C-alpha positions as CSV (number, residue, x, y, z in Angstrom):
1,M,93.8,92.0,97.7
2,L,97.0,93.8,98.6
3,L,99.0,90.6,98.8
4,Y,97.6,88.6,95.9
5,G,100.4,86.9,94.0
6,V,103.2,88.8,95.7
7,E,104.9,85.6,97.0
8,A,106.0,84.9,93.4
9,C,107.8,88.3,93.2
10,P,111.0,89.0,95.1
11,L,110.5,92.0,97.4
12,N,113.3,93.8,99.2
13,K,113.0,94.7,102.8
14,T,112.0,98.3,102.0
15,A,109.0,97.2,100.0
16,V,107.9,94.7,102.7
17,N,108.2,97.5,105.4
18,L,106.1,99.7,103.2
19,L,103.3,97.1,103.1
20,D,103.5,96.9,106.9
21,F,103.3,100.7,107.1
22,V,100.2,100.8,105.0
23,I,98.4,98.2,107.1
24,N,99.5,99.9,110.4
25,S,98.3,103.3,109.1
26,Y,95.0,101.8,108.1
27,L,94.5,100.2,111.5
28,M,95.4,103.5,113.2
29,K,92.6,105.2,111.3
30,L,90.2,102.3,111.9
31,F,90.7,102.4,115.6
32,K,91.0,106.2,115.7
33,T,94.4,106.3,117.5
34,D,98.0,107.4,117.0
35,N,99.3,105.0,119.6
36,T,101.1,102.1,118.1
37,D,100.8,100.0,121.3
38,I,97.0,100.1,121.0
39,V,97.3,98.9,117.4
40,R,99.7,96.1,118.3
41,N,97.3,95.0,121.1
42,C,94.5,94.9,118.6
43,Q,96.5,92.9,116.2
44,I,97.3,90.4,118.9
45,E,93.6,90.2,120.2
46,Y,92.3,89.8,116.7
47,A,95.1,87.5,115.5
48,F,95.9,89.8,112.7
49,K,99.2,89.2,110.9
50,L,101.3,91.9,109.2
51,P,102.1,91.4,105.6
52,S,105.8,90.8,106.4
53,V,104.7,87.7,108.4
54,I,102.2,86.5,105.8
55,L,104.7,87.0,102.9
56,A,107.4,85.0,104.7
57,R,105.1,82.1,105.1
58,R,103.6,82.3,101.6
59,S,107.1,82.6,100.0
60,E,108.4,79.7,102.0
61,H,105.4,77.6,100.8
62,F,105.6,78.8,97.2
63,F,109.3,78.0,96.8
64,Q,108.9,74.5,98.4
65,L,106.5,73.5,95.5
């Protein structure tokens, strides 16, 4: 829901980093940890992509059409 339709809007690097921060904060609360290495490991194990990665792919696809 957080990323719906965002590929059509140009976002600066600060806005994209803020989206990544929101997701990382949520995952830290979900896994009850303050260790970012644990969160990164969980992202890798569950094949979870950060918004910056998803937005790059979606924007590339959107502008190709």
